[in-house]
N, C-alpha and C positions, 0 to 999 in steps of 0.2 A: 588368733590368723599368726602372728609372730613362732609360736612356737609350732604351728603346723609345719611353717615354713622351715624352721631347724630343724625340726626333726625328718623332714622330708630329705634337707640338705646332708644330713647325717647317712640316710640310707643309700641316696646316690653315691656318697664317698666310700662306701662299701660296695658297691655295686662292681660287677665284672669290667674291666676297663673296655673288653671289646664289645660289650653290649652299647655301652657309654659311646664308643666311637659311629656304631652301626645308628644310635641315634643322632649324633651328631649332624653327619651324612645326611637323614631323613630331614631333618629340622632344616639344612642347607639347602637342601634342594628344595623342599616345600616354599622355604622364602625365596628362592631365585623365581619358583613359578609365580608366584602371588604379587613379584615387583615385575616381573614380564606382562602377566595380567595388566596391572596396576597401568605402566606403561601404554599396553594398546589400546586400552578405552582412554586413555588422555590425550591418543594420537588419534582417534577416531573423532574423539569432541574438537580438537584442533583443525583438522583435516574438514569437516565442516565449517568453522567458523572461518576459515580462511577463503573457502572457494565462493563466490560471487553464484549467486541463482541466475542461468540463464532461461530466456525460451524456446518451447520447442520450435517454433517457426524459424529463428534465426540461433541455435547453437551452435559451435564450431564442433570440427571432428576433434577429439581426445576426453579428456578424464573432465568431465562435465555437471554440473550439479541441475535439478530437474523438479520442478513442483508441479502438480495438476492433478487429473482424477485417473484413476482406472477405470479402463473400459476394455469390454470383451472384443476378441480378436475372433473372425471367424463367422459362419453361420450356425455350427452348431456350437453353445456354451459349456465351458470349463465348470463341472458339476463336482463338489466337495465327496470323497466317496461315501464315506459314513451317513451323513444329512442328506445326500443329493441335491442341497441346496445350491445355485449356479453363486461362481464366485469366479473372481482372475487369478486366485491363488490361494490356493490350500495346504497345510500339514497337519498328518493325521497319526493316531498312535492308537493299536488297540492293546489291552494288557489283560492278561490272566490270574487270578488270585489262586496261587497253587499252594499246597502243604509240604512244607520242606522239612525233611528228618534232622534233626543235628543232637549233638550231645546231649542227653540230660531231657529230651523231647521234643517237641516237633513245634513250628512256626508257619505263620502264612506270611507271604509276600506275592507283590504285584510283579509277572514275568510280562515284559515285551514279548508278542506272540508276533506284531507287523506293525510296519509303519513306513511312511512315506510322506513324500510332497511333490506338490506341482512343477514341471518344468516346461509349463505350457507358455508362449510367447504372449502378452498382453500390451496394448496399448496405454500409454502417460498423457493424455491430452490436457493442452490449457485452451485458453484464448487463440492464441498463436497457430497452433497445430498441433500434430502428436508423432509419438516415436514409438516405435516398439521394443519392448522392454523383455530381455530374456532373463528369470529368475535363477537362471542355473548357476551355484556358484557366489550367489549373493547371501549377506548376512539379513535376512528378513524378519520384521518386525511386524506382526499380523497387529489391524484392532480386535478383531470377534474370536472369542474361545468357547467352548462350549468343549464340560464335561458331564458325562451321565454315565449310571452302571446298568446292565440289564442283565439278566437269567441266562440270556441266549444271544449270542453273535449275529447279530441283524443289521444289515445295511438298510440306511435310510431312505430308499430307493424311492419313496413315493414324493419328496423333496418336503417332509416334515419337519419344523425346527425341533433342535434337539430336546427343549423341554416337553415337547409332545411325544415323542420316541420314549424318553422318559417315563414319564406319566403311564404310557403304555404297556411297558415293558418291564418296570422296576418297580415291587411294592415294598421290599427291604432290604433292599441291595442286590446284587448279584456278584456272579463269578467274574463278570467282565468289566472293563473300566475302558471308555471311550474317550479320546482328546481330541478335539479337532480344533485347528485356528484357519481363519479364513481373512485376507482381503476380498472385501464385495464390490461389486460393481458400483463405480460412482464416489466408492472411498476416495476420501484426500489422498495422494502419493508425494512422496520423496522420494529421490532418487539421485546417486553419485556413482558413477563408474565411468566407463571407455564407449564412448560413442562415436560410432563408424558408422559412415556412409555403405549401403552395401553395392552401389554400384562401382566403388572402386575395386570391388573383391570379384567383377560377375564376370570380367576380361578373362579367361582361365585359359585361351585359345587367341595365335597372330590373326590377322586377316587373312595371311596365305592359307592357313589350316582352314578358316574359314571358306575360304573360296573354293578348295580341294573339297572339301564335305559337299558343298554346293554341288558342285560339278558331278560328284560322282550320284549324287540324288537324281539329277538331269539326266545320266546316261543311264539310270535302272528304268527312264520314262523314254524310251526311242520315240515315241508317238508325238508328245508333247515338245521333246527336242528338235525333232524335224522340224514340227508345226511353227516353232518361234525362231529357227535359225539356218533350216532348207532354204535361202535365198533364192536360188535358181530351179529348184522343186525338181534336183534329179535324186531324188531318193536318199543322198545320202549327205555328211557333214564336212564338207572338205574343208583345207588348213584356215581359208579367208574365215569360213563361216565359222570355225572354232575357235580364231581368236576374238571375233564378236561374242561368242558365247562366252569365252574367259573375260571380257572386258566387262560383260553384261553382269556376271557372277561375282568379278570384285566388287562392281557398284552397290550391287543387292547386300553383299557381305557387310560392307560400310554402313550401310543406309542402317541395317538390322541392330550393328553394332553401337551405332550413333542413337539410334530408337531405346536400345535397354539401357544404355548406361543414363539417358533421360527420365527412365520412368523409375529408374532406382533412386537417382538422385534428388529428383523431386519427390518420390513417393514414400521410401522408407529409409528412414536411420534408425541403427540399433543400436541400442545398451545392453550392454554385456560386461562382465568381469576383465579386470586390467590382467592380470595373472601377476602383477606388482604388490608384492605385499604390503610396499609403503604407501598404497594407494589402496585403501577398502572399496568394496561394491556392497553397497548399502539401499535397501528400500525399505521403506518405512510407509505405512498407515498413520503414522504420528508427524506432527510438524517438527522441523530440525531444531525450533528451541527446546520443543520434550527430549527429543533426541540425545542433546548436547547435555542435559539437564541430567538423566539418566546415567550417561559414560560417566560423566563427571561424580555422581554418586556412588557408581561401582567402582572409578576408579579410588576413591576414596576407604571403600572397605577394603580393597586390595591392598592398602596402602597401612591399614592398620593391620591386618592380617601379615603383612610382612616385618612390620614393628613385633607383634606378638613373637611370630615364629624367631627371627632375629635373634631377639631378647632372649627367648629361650635356649637358645644354641649355643647363643656365649655364655649365659649363667651357667649352663652344665657342661661348658669347655674348663669357664677356670673354675667350677665346684671339683673337679674331679680330675682335670688333667692339668690346670693352669698351676 
């Protein structure tokens, strides 16, 4: 081993300095990248450990952590596009095995021909209530993953499990490979992100604007307008009667806004991404303890990578340029 290192060092000493500089720059950039990834995973783990878990029914608006189970939202269930199975969230990828021509011959490799993931909102529910979860922009960790191959690209529209599709369509492999990940209904869920109440974002107009719109609608239906506000029954709306109509329109506009705010403040709280890189948006079908262990494990691997790349770059610099 020492002989090989000595011989390798002699070859490096005779190499082109420009090539050595390029190699050092590459190793430095790679070391910086893995160092950032190490910090990124450590930061996620520390964030999960530091934020207390709230309840859906009493969670405050802002950056919060919740635990519960996943529930479908709406009458039409979300279905995974490849297997056709019901789920609250999915991610899929379709790959084709293609022959690639290169110097010295040909080889085969998998090429992604289609991929995607769900953006449908779903419920996170615990014993105190439920909140809506928008998965767009989240770091999602699903629990269920199916991989199968087929000679044909055929979606599982009948809702058969992946192993059944594999048995029916694949005998000795195939030219297509399908990967599907899912969070199923009633799976345990962990989520940390920005919780906001939709009621505080619904009133995009002022009361005066609502009043003017309401009066405009009333004017378009003259028969109903006269029936309601033509008190002297002379067939027209005079100034006194018009002031009464404006007062009534203001009362109805205010009442409608109050009912709207009440409905949304009591019924719909939405968890979404923060747009703040220091506050990650995470959705996971695994418990937070497992997530923390996973992030620590990846941080350790990236830390080892940083040490190896940094040491290689430093050794290369000292051997040739030092």
